[in-house]
Structures are given as C-alpha cells and as structure tokens.
ZALO-457150 format. One record per residue (C-alpha): z, x, y; residue number from 1. Coordinates in Angstrom, 2 decimals, decimal comma, always signed. Layout:
N
[[Z; X; Y]; NUM]
...
! end
This chain:
211
[[+163,99; +93,21; +153,19]; 1]
[[+161,08; +91,43; +154,58]; 2]
[[+158,88; +94,70; +154,53]; 3]
[[+160,16; +95,50; +150,82]; 4]
[[+158,87; +92,11; +149,65]; 5]
[[+155,39; +92,35; +151,11]; 6]
[[+155,01; +95,81; +149,65]; 7]
[[+156,35; +94,39; +146,23]; 8]
[[+153,48; +91,59; +146,62]; 9]
[[+150,44; +94,28; +147,47]; 10]
[[+151,48; +96,31; +144,37]; 11]
[[+151,29; +93,19; +142,17]; 12]
[[+148,01; +92,16; +143,72]; 13]
[[+146,54; +95,77; +142,74]; 14]
[[+147,72; +95,37; +139,24]; 15]
[[+146,35; +92,07; +138,76]; 16]
[[+143,00; +93,12; +140,10]; 17]
[[+142,99; +96,31; +137,93]; 18]
[[+143,65; +94,10; +135,00]; 19]
[[+140,92; +91,85; +135,90]; 20]
[[+138,58; +94,79; +136,42]; 21]
[[+139,96; +96,44; +132,83]; 22]
[[+139,15; +92,94; +131,12]; 23]
[[+135,61; +92,51; +132,90]; 24]
[[+134,94; +96,03; +131,60]; 25]
[[+136,04; +95,19; +127,90]; 26]
[[+133,95; +92,01; +127,92]; 27]
[[+130,92; +94,06; +129,38]; 28]
[[+131,71; +96,67; +126,41]; 29]
[[+132,03; +93,70; +124,13]; 30]
[[+128,36; +92,29; +125,13]; 31]
[[+126,91; +95,70; +125,20]; 32]
[[+128,11; +96,29; +121,23]; 33]
[[+126,48; +92,87; +120,45]; 34]
[[+123,31; +93,38; +122,09]; 35]
[[+122,91; +96,76; +119,91]; 36]
[[+124,25; +95,22; +116,94]; 37]
[[+121,73; +92,36; +117,11]; 38]
[[+119,06; +95,26; +117,54]; 39]
[[+120,57; +97,20; +114,45]; 40]
[[+118,28; +95,77; +111,75]; 41]
[[+114,87; +97,67; +113,35]; 42]
[[+111,79; +99,41; +111,75]; 43]
[[+111,35; +102,75; +113,35]; 44]
[[+107,37; +103,49; +114,23]; 45]
[[+106,05; +106,45; +116,37]; 46]
[[+105,37; +105,83; +119,88]; 47]
[[+102,44; +108,54; +120,01]; 48]
[[+100,60; +110,45; +116,82]; 49]
[[+98,49; +113,19; +117,25]; 50]
[[+96,37; +113,25; +114,34]; 51]
[[+94,48; +116,67; +113,80]; 52]
[[+91,53; +116,95; +111,29]; 53]
[[+91,37; +120,16; +109,25]; 54]
[[+87,72; +119,73; +108,26]; 55]
[[+86,12; +118,60; +111,70]; 56]
[[+88,80; +120,81; +113,81]; 57]
[[+89,32; +117,57; +115,90]; 58]
[[+92,42; +116,19; +117,55]; 59]
[[+92,92; +112,20; +118,44]; 60]
[[+96,01; +111,13; +120,37]; 61]
[[+97,14; +107,88; +119,64]; 62]
[[+99,64; +106,12; +122,29]; 63]
[[+101,57; +103,16; +120,72]; 64]
[[+103,45; +100,16; +121,79]; 65]
[[+105,38; +97,34; +120,18]; 66]
[[+105,48; +93,45; +120,93]; 67]
[[+107,52; +91,38; +119,01]; 68]
[[+106,31; +92,21; +115,03]; 69]
[[+102,79; +93,46; +116,45]; 70]
[[+102,41; +97,29; +116,60]; 71]
[[+99,24; +98,72; +118,53]; 72]
[[+98,13; +102,40; +118,65]; 73]
[[+95,25; +103,26; +121,19]; 74]
[[+93,46; +106,31; +121,19]; 75]
[[+93,04; +108,28; +124,25]; 76]
[[+89,51; +108,78; +123,54]; 77]
[[+88,49; +105,32; +123,93]; 78]
[[+87,77; +104,69; +120,27]; 79]
[[+89,16; +101,49; +118,52]; 80]
[[+92,69; +100,44; +118,61]; 81]
[[+94,69; +100,16; +115,55]; 82]
[[+96,83; +96,76; +115,12]; 83]
[[+99,35; +95,95; +112,73]; 84]
[[+101,28; +93,13; +111,96]; 85]
[[+104,64; +92,95; +110,33]; 86]
[[+106,22; +90,17; +108,35]; 87]
[[+109,64; +91,45; +109,25]; 88]
[[+111,62; +94,55; +109,86]; 89]
[[+113,85; +94,24; +106,91]; 90]
[[+110,52; +94,01; +104,36]; 91]
[[+108,97; +97,02; +106,64]; 92]
[[+111,83; +99,09; +105,85]; 93]
[[+110,94; +99,33; +102,49]; 94]
[[+107,60; +101,05; +103,08]; 95]
[[+105,75; +103,93; +104,92]; 96]
[[+103,98; +104,46; +108,17]; 97]
[[+100,48; +105,77; +108,18]; 98]
[[+98,89; +107,46; +111,17]; 99]
[[+96,64; +105,08; +112,93]; 100]
[[+93,54; +106,21; +111,96]; 101]
[[+94,38; +105,89; +107,79]; 102]
[[+95,77; +103,35; +105,74]; 103]
[[+97,18; +104,08; +102,37]; 104]
[[+97,21; +100,37; +101,30]; 105]
[[+99,02; +101,07; +97,82]; 106]
[[+102,33; +101,60; +99,48]; 107]
[[+102,45; +98,77; +101,98]; 108]
[[+105,36; +96,65; +102,06]; 109]
[[+106,02; +94,23; +104,80]; 110]
[[+102,48; +95,07; +106,83]; 111]
[[+101,04; +91,45; +106,97]; 112]
[[+97,90; +92,49; +108,70]; 113]
[[+95,85; +95,64; +109,59]; 114]
[[+93,23; +95,36; +112,31]; 115]
[[+91,08; +98,32; +113,27]; 116]
[[+87,89; +97,26; +115,37]; 117]
[[+85,81; +94,66; +113,34]; 118]
[[+87,90; +95,22; +110,10]; 119]
[[+90,50; +92,98; +109,08]; 120]
[[+92,91; +93,68; +106,22]; 121]
[[+95,74; +91,05; +104,97]; 122]
[[+98,25; +91,97; +102,72]; 123]
[[+99,90; +89,53; +100,28]; 124]
[[+103,43; +90,02; +98,67]; 125]
[[+105,85; +88,53; +96,08]; 126]
[[+109,21; +87,26; +96,86]; 127]
[[+110,72; +90,83; +95,78]; 128]
[[+108,42; +92,28; +98,67]; 129]
[[+106,10; +94,00; +96,35]; 130]
[[+102,47; +94,31; +97,17]; 131]
[[+100,54; +91,73; +95,02]; 132]
[[+96,74; +92,06; +97,03]; 133]
[[+94,77; +93,76; +99,77]; 134]
[[+91,63; +91,71; +100,82]; 135]
[[+89,66; +94,92; +102,17]; 136]
[[+88,54; +96,87; +99,95]; 137]
[[+89,97; +94,01; +97,65]; 138]
[[+92,46; +94,60; +95,27]; 139]
[[+95,00; +93,10; +93,32]; 140]
[[+98,22; +94,66; +91,86]; 141]
[[+100,70; +93,63; +89,36]; 142]
[[+102,21; +97,02; +87,88]; 143]
[[+105,11; +98,55; +89,67]; 144]
[[+107,43; +101,42; +89,24]; 145]
[[+111,27; +101,42; +89,61]; 146]
[[+111,20; +101,68; +93,25]; 147]
[[+108,56; +98,28; +93,67]; 148]
[[+105,64; +100,47; +94,50]; 149]
[[+102,35; +99,67; +92,19]; 150]
[[+101,31; +101,85; +89,81]; 151]
[[+97,70; +100,49; +89,48]; 152]
[[+95,32; +97,84; +90,61]; 153]
[[+92,44; +95,78; +89,90]; 154]
[[+89,71; +98,44; +91,10]; 155]
[[+90,77; +100,96; +88,24]; 156]
[[+93,19; +103,29; +90,48]; 157]
[[+95,98; +105,11; +89,24]; 158]
[[+98,78; +105,56; +92,02]; 159]
[[+101,61; +108,07; +91,51]; 160]
[[+104,83; +109,00; +93,42]; 161]
[[+107,14; +111,83; +94,07]; 162]
[[+110,42; +110,85; +95,42]; 163]
[[+113,22; +113,06; +96,69]; 164]
[[+116,74; +112,56; +95,60]; 165]
[[+117,74; +108,86; +95,97]; 166]
[[+115,36; +108,04; +98,65]; 167]
[[+113,69; +104,59; +97,98]; 168]
[[+110,54; +105,54; +100,11]; 169]
[[+108,02; +108,15; +98,45]; 170]
[[+107,73; +111,61; +99,62]; 171]
[[+103,91; +111,71; +98,24]; 172]
[[+101,73; +109,24; +97,21]; 173]
[[+98,15; +110,03; +95,40]; 174]
[[+95,58; +108,15; +93,69]; 175]
[[+93,24; +110,72; +92,61]; 176]
[[+91,24; +110,65; +95,95]; 177]
[[+93,43; +111,43; +98,33]; 178]
[[+97,49; +112,42; +98,67]; 179]
[[+99,45; +111,37; +101,49]; 180]
[[+103,02; +113,19; +102,43]; 181]
[[+105,71; +111,56; +104,16]; 182]
[[+108,42; +112,82; +105,79]; 183]
[[+112,27; +111,44; +105,47]; 184]
[[+111,22; +108,72; +107,91]; 185]
[[+108,98; +107,38; +105,70]; 186]
[[+105,78; +108,77; +108,43]; 187]
[[+102,97; +110,17; +107,13]; 188]
[[+102,68; +113,92; +108,08]; 189]
[[+99,66; +114,79; +105,94]; 190]
[[+96,64; +113,25; +104,30]; 191]
[[+94,67; +115,73; +101,72]; 192]
[[+91,38; +115,04; +100,11]; 193]
[[+91,05; +116,94; +97,01]; 194]
[[+88,69; +119,14; +99,14]; 195]
[[+88,65; +121,16; +102,13]; 196]
[[+91,49; +121,32; +104,73]; 197]
[[+94,09; +118,29; +104,86]; 198]
[[+94,60; +116,09; +107,92]; 199]
[[+97,93; +116,85; +109,93]; 200]
[[+99,87; +114,40; +111,97]; 201]
[[+102,48; +115,12; +114,68]; 202]
[[+104,49; +112,47; +116,45]; 203]
[[+106,36; +112,07; +119,50]; 204]
[[+108,80; +109,59; +120,65]; 205]
[[+109,91; +106,28; +118,32]; 206]
[[+109,63; +102,44; +118,78]; 207]
[[+111,37; +99,68; +116,88]; 208]
[[+110,24; +96,49; +115,55]; 209]
[[+113,46; +94,33; +115,47]; 210]
[[+114,75; +91,11; +114,26]; 211]
! end
C-alpha cells in the first residue's frame, strides 16, 4: 500500500511539471507573438542594391543597414554613403524606394531627409502625408492625383504615373526627363533617361524600418 502511494505521488509530480512546462511554452509563444505583432508595422527596404549603369557599363554595389528610422547605404567602391531618414514607417509605406544613387524626389512620402556626401535634401509634407516642398533642388508641390502624388511642381515639371490594378504605389513615374519603374514592393528596378540605355537595379535581402 505504501509503495502504491509513492507511485501515485510520483505520477502526480510528473504531471504537475509537464503542465508547468506547457504553460511556460504557451507564455513564451505569447511573448514571441506579441514581439512579432509589435514589429508588424514595418517599411521594407533593400539590404543590398546592385546598380548597373547601362550607358557607362559600370556596376556599383551598395550594402545597407538600418538604425531606428535611419537607412544607410554604402558603396563598396568607397564612394559617398547615402543616408535617408524617415518620419515613420506608416508614412514611408505610402511611397517608394529609389536606388541609393538616385532620388526621384517627386514621389517621396515619409522621407524626411536624404544626405549624399555634402548634399542634403529635406522634404516637407502636409497632414495627409503629401509632398509640399523639397529643398534641393528647391521645388514646391500642391497639385495631386487621386493616390496623393503630385502632378506638377513650381519648377514647371509635369509628373505622370501608371498604376497596376488597385495598387496605391505607382508602377512608373515620369517627369519627361526621367522615367522610374517600380516593382510590386515599390522598389525601383529601372531608371530611363530618354536616351541610351537605362540603369537597372537588382536587390538582395531586405531590412525593416519599424515602429
């Protein structure tokens, strides 16, 4: 009888610890889920961009990193870094990502500042996250399409867009001088200049600007 009691006690003890471990795993899963949920509002940017100049037949590779809302891309050939600072992931999601060596300033939403070498460009938006002004080259905007992107600016540029289906991010953006083509992530894959061969861009990996 005494032996039977000991066996029952040991069985109950094992069941107790198993329940504790299961609860611990559930709690760990919950914490992990909450962590993922907290990072779900992220703006995706490339980890690496390979820019191929179709006219000069040169290729430059940029390795990129994220720190908070700052996105930095450094060329492997030792040229100037391109540093972009965003206002928020929510606003940035409304816009596109240009290759580090280019800046389609007309179509930015959520980009606060872009610095390349000694050149710094600041962007100002209205309450609807629509672009109002750019500091360099200086221009103001006030005329927008149904998606919230500007159709013209103070320097006389007329900007046209194409969209696929219900997408709110443009597939192409043209200001007569240049045409940018974007993939379904909003990352530029080609820049055409109206002459010669376009510059094409390939990407590897992705990073997140989160809030």
